[in-house]
Structure formats: structure tokens, C-alpha cells
N, C-alpha and C positions, 0 to 999 in steps of 0.2 A: 640659346645664344648669349654670349657674354654681354652684359649691359654697358660696359665701358666703350664709349665711342659709337654706340648704337642707341636706337629708341626701343630696343627689344623689351624693356620693362612694360611697355603698353601693348605688347603682342608682336608676333612675327609669323611668317609663313613657314611651314615645315611639311615635308613628305617623310613620314616615319615608316620606312619599309620594314624595320625590325618588328614593330608592333603590328603592322598590317599582316605580316606573315602570309602574304598572298602566294598561292600556287598558280602556275600557269603564266606567270610573268606580270609585270606592272609597267604601264606606259601612261603617265598622267601629265597633263599640261594645265597651266593657268596662263591666260592671255589677257593683256590689258585691252581696254577700249581704244578707239582711235584717238591718237594724240596729234594735235595740229602743230606742225613744225614749219609751216609756210613762213617765209620771211626770215628764217634763221640761217645764217651763213655757216654755222657749224653746230653740231649737236653731240653731246656726250651723255652716256648712260652710266649712272653710278648706283651701286648697291653694296650691302654687306652680306657675306655668306659664311656658312660653316658646313663643310661637307665631310662625311666619313665614308671611307671605302672599305667594303668587305671583300668583294670578289670582282664583279664586272659591272657595277652600277654606273650610270651616267647622269650627270646634271648638265643639261644643255640650255644655253640662252640663244634665242633666235630673234631676228628683226625682220620686219616686212613693211612695205609701204602700200600694200593692197590687200593684205589679209589672206592671200593665196600663195604667193611665192615667198619662201622664207630662206634666210641666210643665217647659218650658225656663226655666232661671234664669240662664244665662250664655252669651254668645257670645264666644269668644276672638278672633274675627276683627273684631269691632266696631271701626269707626274706622280700620282699617288699609287702606292702598292697596297697589298692586303693589310688591313688594320692600321692604315695611315689616314690622317686627317689634314685639312687645311688649318691655317691659323684660325683662332676663334676670338674676334671675327676676322675675316679676310676681306679687306676693302677693295672694291673694283672700281676703276674709272676707264670706260671703254669708249673710244672715239667711233661714233656711228655716223659721222658726217656723210660718208659716201652713200648711205642708204636713207638718211632721214632729212638732211638739209634741204629746205625748200619744199618739203612734202607735206601735204595737208592731212594725210592719214598714215600715221606711223603706229605700228603695233609691236609690242615686246612679248615674247613667249618664254616661259620657264618650263622645261620638260624634264621629267624624271623617267628613267628607264632602268629596270632592275627586276630582281625576284628574290624576296626575303633577304635584303641587304641591310644597310644601316640607315642613314638619314641624310637629308639636305635641308638646311635652314636658310631663309632669305629674308632680308629686311631692308628698309630705307631705300626703296627703289625710286630713282628720280632721273629726269632728263634736264640738262642745262646747256646754255650757250656760253661759250667763253667770251668774256668781255674784251674789248679792244685794249683797255688798260685796267689792270687789277693786281694789287699786291696786298699781302697781309702777313701777320705774325702767326706762325703755326705751332710754336713751342717756346717754352722758357726752360733752358737747360741748367741755369744757375741763377740764384742760389738754390740749394735743396735743404730739406729738413735735416736736422742734426740733433743727436742726443746731447751734444755739447751746445752751449749757447752760441748763437750766431753773433757776428760782429757789427760794429757801427759803420763799417765800410765794405759791405758785401758787393762784389762785382755782379752785374746783371747781364746775362748772356741770352740772346734770343735767336730763333731761327725764322727767317723771312722767306716767303715763297712768292715768286712771280707767277700768277695764275694765267697770265695772258700769253698770246702768241707773238708778242713784240718785246723787245728789250725794255727794261725798266731802270731808271736812274733818277737822281736828284729829287728825293722825297724824304719826308721826316718820319722818324720813329720816336715813340714816347714810352716811358715806363712811369708807373705810379706805385709807390710802396705804401701800403696801409692807408689808402685813401688820402695820402698827403699831397705835396706839391708835385705836379707833373714835371718830368725831366725830358726835354725834347732835344734831339740831335739830328743832324742831316746826313743822309747816306749819299755820298758822291760817287761811289763805285756803281758799276752797271751789273744788273742781274740779267742773264740771258733768258730768252723766252722759255717759260715753264721751268726755270732754274731756281735754285735756292741759295741762300747766303746765311752764314753765321756771323752775328754781330755782338760785340761786347761794348756796352756803354762806357763812356769816359766817366760819367757820374756814377756814384755807388749808392747803395741803399742802407739805411740805418735800421737793422733788425736786431739790435742788441737786447731789447726787452725780452724776457723769457715769455714763451707762450705762442699763440697763433699769429700768423702774419699772412698778408696777401700781396702778390705782385700782379699788376695789370700792365700789359704792353700792347701797343697798337701802332699801325702805320697811318700816315696821312699822305695820300697820293692824289695829285691833281687829275681830275677826270676819272677817278676810280669807278668802275662800272658795277662793282658789287661790294658794298660796305659791310655785308654780313660776315665776311671772312677776314676783316681787318684786325681783330683783336684776339688775344689769348690771355688767360689768367691762371694763376696757380696759387694754391693754399700751402703754406709752410708752417712748420712748428720748430721753434728753437728751444732746446733743453728738453728734459724728460717731462712726461705727464705726471706731476706729483699727486699722489693719492693721500689725502689726509681727512680729518674729521669733517671738513666742510666741502671737500672736493672729491667726488667719486670719479672713476673713469668708466665711460660707457661706449659701446660700439655696436651699432645695429646694422652696419654695412650699407646704409642707405645713401643714395646719390647726394643728399644734403649734408652728409657727414664726411669728414676727412679721414681717409685711410692712409694718410702719409705715414710712412714708417712700417706699415704692415708688409711682410715679405714672405713669399712662398719659397721653400727650399725643396727642390726636386732631387732627392738623394739618389734615386735610381736612374736619373738622367734619361727618362723616356718621353720627355716633353709634356706628358700629362701631369698636371699638378693642380694645386688649389687655385680657385678663381672666385668671382662673384656670380651669383645666379639669381634669376627672377622666378625660378621654379620652386614652389612650395616654401616660401619664407615663413618664419614664425610670426613676425609682425612686419608691417611695412611692405615693401616691394622687392627686397633683395636680402639674400643671406650669403654667407661664405660656404663654398661647396667644393668637395672633391668627388669626381665621378669618372669612372671608365667602364666601358663594356667591351673593350677590345682585349682578347685573350693574351696578346703579346705584351700588354702593360702589366707591370707588377708594382702595386702600390707600396711606396715607402717615401712619404712626403710630409713635410712640416709646414705649418702656417704660424709664423711668429708675429706677435703683437708689436706695436711700436714700443719704445722704451718707457718704462714706468719708474718713477722715483719713489722708492720704498724705504721705510725707516725700520731698523731692527728693533726699535722700542715698541713697535705697533704690531697688531695682528690684523690681517685683512681677510675679506670674504670674496671669493671668486664664484660667481653664478653665471651660467650660460645654458642655452638650450641646444639640444642635439637630436638628430634622427638620421635614418637612412631613407633612401628614395622609396624602397619597397622591400619586402622580405627576401627577394632574390638578389638584393644588392647589400649584403652585410659587410661590415668593416670592423677592424680592431682600432680602438682609440686609446691614446695615452696623452696626458697633459703634463708638461714639465715647466719648471722655473729655471731660467738660465741667466748668465751674466752677459751673454751676447746672443745674436741670432744664429746660434750654432749648437746642436745637441751635445757637442763635446764639452760645453761649458755648463752643463746641468748642475744645479745645486740641490734640487729636491724634486720629487715627483708629487704633483698635485692630484692627479687622477691616475692610478695604476692602470696598465693595459686591460681593457675590457672589451667584450664583444658588443657591438652596436647592431641590433637587429630590429629595434623598434621603428615603425614607420609612422608613428605619431610623435609629436615633439615631447621630449622629457627634459626636466631640468637637472643640471648637475651643480652641486654646491660643495665647496671645499674651502678650508682655511689656508691662508698663506702666511707662513712664518719664515723668517730669515734665520735658518738653523745655523748658518755660518756666523751669525752675529754682526754682519757687516751691512750698514746702510749704503744705499747707492742706487745705480740704475740696473733694472732687471727687465727680462722679456719672458712672456709666456708663450709656449709653443704647443700647438695641437698636432699630434703625430698620428697619421693614418697608415695602417698597413693592411695588406690584402687578407681577406677571409675567404671570399668566393672568387670565381673567375670574373665576376663583375663586382665592382666595389663602389659604394657611395657613402659619403659622410657629409652631413650638413651641420653647421653651427650658426647660431644667431643670438642677438641680444646679450652680448657679453657685458657684465656689470662687476666692477671691482670697487669695493667699499671698505672704509675703516670700520673695524668691529670691536676695537678695544686695545688696551695696553698689553704688551707681551710679558706675561708673568709665569709662563709655563716652561718647564725644562724639556729639552728635546730627548729623544731616545738616544741612549749611549750605545752605539753599535758594538763597541768592543766588549761591553759588559753582558752581551746576549750570547747564549750558547744554544745551538741547535744540534741535537745528537739523538741516535747515531746518524751519520751521514757519510756514505750511503746507508739506506735504511730499508727494512722490510715493510715500512709504511706506518709503523708506530713510532712517533717522534716526540721528543721532549723539548720544550722551549723554556729556558730559564732567564731571569733578569728583566722580565717585562712588568710594567705597571698595569693595574687593573683597567686603566682607561685606554689601553692599546687594543686596536682591532687587528685580528689576524685574518689574512686572505691568502688562499693558495690558488695559484693560476697555472694552467698547463701551458705547453709550448705554443699553442695556437691562440692563447688569450682567454680561454674559457675559465671562469671562476668555478673551481670544483669544491671549495670549502670556505666557509666564513664562520668565525666565532670570536668572541671577546676573550682577552687574556684574563687569567686569574692570578691572584697573589701567589708567589712561589713558583711552581712549575706548571706550565700549560701543556696538556697532552693533545697531540693531533693524531687521529686515527685515519690513515690513508691506505689501509691494507686492501680495500676493495678497488683501488684505482690501478690502472695499468702501470707497468714499469716505465721509467723514463725520467726526464728532467722536469722539475717544477720550480716556480718562483714562490717564495713565502714573503708576502708583503706585510710589513708591520707599520701600522699607521696610528700615531698618537695625535693629540691636538696640535702639536708643534712640528712634527716632521714625519717623513715616510722613508723607511729604509727597506731594502730587498735583500733577502738571502736565498741562495740557490740550494736546492735539495734534489738528491737522486734517490729514486725508489728502485731498488734492485730486486725486490721480491724475497721470498723465503730462501 
């Protein structure tokens, strides 16, 4: 279960039918102890879930006030077809007043029914009573992080929710920028029971200094019955993350770190894409993760870093750890450097497409050169494509550091000749320096040949490989270029 908005980092409940592989059917329940709701005028049940449907599995939530007679109040599988899932997480708030209000013994049951299906995850189960008066800030929608510097007069926009069953009006809202002076204004409009409001402060925030910022916003409501939901805060970043001799950029994807600016791109638009996971991190409690085990999903997804300020006069080192979930969940991985969070803006390949089948963490290290000679803002993108019917790729502990001045010339693509092409498999490469590494990759991402270039002409003997299309990746200390080769046979 995704840790964002949940406490799944410290554990959650799961029925894993796929792993159980039980024949003869599965019918399993977990039931709470008796919960005393006497004296409560209303009772709501909340929890987070993540349900995946294969065929006919059911995830049913029941309520009882005697432990014998049960009423079903939720079906997790409702509306899902084969190989479809709920959101991850999917937050539920169910009014069980009719069954629980004023009752001394209330029980909640989670029941799984299926046979060799997928899974159901549940976390953060709670009962609560709606207060007579209760309002709070639920989101800050502006300002947002920007690769450009933020201004000294940034508008602050918040979303406010009335959590009570009565209208709410005449209350104060406040925002604080970077632990500075509170800015308080009064809301005179009325928010309907259980309604929401978007509000933009008259005052603005000075976020003109480059780097990290924080906005805190909260309500002050007379007679508020629940102060725990009054406030909301957001971390922002203005300008690029500049990497230099004294300032590396690190990202371990932990809850204590800001992932502002990191963006997943779901090229195949199948809704399954990169997220954060608490399953098998390299260090800490979370890693970045792409996973699918549904045959209808075809992996073609990018995970782009926040923007990085890089100088063409420097050479940088990119280190990160990677693995797959298990040998049955292989993936193809490519890492690229772009001028935007868009693969169409790629300027160089940092890690050519490779098969990831290791289920222990391994480190990847590569140099970053700006072969275009232009200093500016750049993004690193991790690209995953499908290798098996089930695909998994995890990355963690990204570290970008300054490694020295740039004094190495890039590969001159126009000066390199690869011939004959098409070829019977015996290929000549001219125009390479001895420091160039040659890697030949087939269409599914398997590395079939690796060797170092020699002065003059390098010979590649691919006569034992099948006919087809291959990529010849040439990597020097400063750049990576790819040429296409066709092996047509004798």
C-alpha cells in the first residue's frame, strides 16, 4: 500500500490470494473486538484500502452490534472488472450511525472471498464521531514548487472543509510562510454542512529566496470539536537544486524528505505507474517503485527527478541502487538526462537499456556530462519497460555529486562509421577512442556483447547471434550515443 496519506510504512493488513494459491476456495475474516459507542450520536468508519480484482473475488466490510447479526456496508470489488484495481490508497468514510450510534458493543468485520485471485490491503481503521462544530484546512493548492525562482508576492490558496453536520461561518484562517509572521484573515462566507471552500488570502508570501520553503495554514473556529484536523502544511522549492562542489543532491524517498518536483509519466496510460513503496527499501522505510502483475498492463513509464542545476564546466557522478521484487518480476531499465520532464527532450543516455533481474540491491554508477555544452536546468528520468508478464523495478538512495572539471571531449557521432549495415554479423567500427566502451543490445534489452574500443578499427563478431535489429551503444567518459545495426545473416 502506498505510504502517502497512510501509515502503511509501519504495517498494514493484507489477504494475498495470489501467493496463497489456495484451491477449493478462500473465505477469511478478521473481526474487531467490541467497540463501545454508547453515548455517541453519530458514528463513522474510516479506513484505507487497495483492492485488485482478477476474476470474482470479494472484499466485504460488515458491521454488527451483537456479534451475530451482520450488515454489509462496503464491497471493495464494486465496479471493478478483470485486472482492475482501486486507487492506491482508496480512502473510505462510511456513516454507520444507523447500526452503531448509542450501542455498547459494535463489531467491524473485513471478509475476503475468492480462489487464487489477487489481493486486498487495509490500513488505518478507525471509528469517530462528527463534532457539532469542526472546520480545518485540507490542502494548500498555491504556491507550488517551481524550477524558476518564486516571487516575493506569491498568492496563497487553501482548501477548507466543514467536517460537521451544521453550517460553518465567521471564523479565522491563517498562513505562515517559512516560520515568519502569521497572516490572519476572517472568512465571512458560509460553508454548508460537510462542504468545502477554496480561499485565496489577500496577503501574499515572500518566497523569493532560492531553495526550500514551507507554508503552514490553519483555521481558528470557536467551539471547534476536533483541533487535530485544523492545519495543513506543504514544503516547496524555488529554483533548481544546484549541484556543485559543496552541495550534492540526494533522494532516499523517505517521509522526512521532500519529493517536490518528482513526477511519474504514464506513457501507456494504463493508470499503473511509479509510486513510493515500503516494500523492500534499500535503506530507511521507503523506495521508489514500479510494479504490476496484471497481464493487461504494459510497462512504459518514466520517473523524473526534480530539476537540477548543472554546469557544463563540471562532471557529475550519478549513483543509485536498483533491484526487482523477485526473479519472476524482471524489467528493462534505462536512465536518461533531459531538459524537461519529457523523454522527447533527452540530451544523453546515462544508463543504456538493461535487463534488471537481480532481486538483491545493486548499485549503478555513471558520469553526467553536458555534451551539448549548455549549463542550465536538467532532469534525470528512470524508464521502465516490460520484460515479463509481471514487471517490477525499484530504485533507492539516489546521489548526485560533483566529481571534477569537464576536460574530456565527447564522442563525435558524425565521425564514427559502422559497416557493413545490414551485415552478416561481422562489423567494423571506425573513429572511436580507446576509452570508449562498446555494448550491443538486442530488441528486448539483453546485452549480447561488451568490449572496449581499440585504436583505429574495432571489429564486432556477431555472426552467432540471430538475425534482427540491434542497438550498438558507444559510451565514453563524456557521452553516450547509440547506432542501429541490422544483422541479416549470410
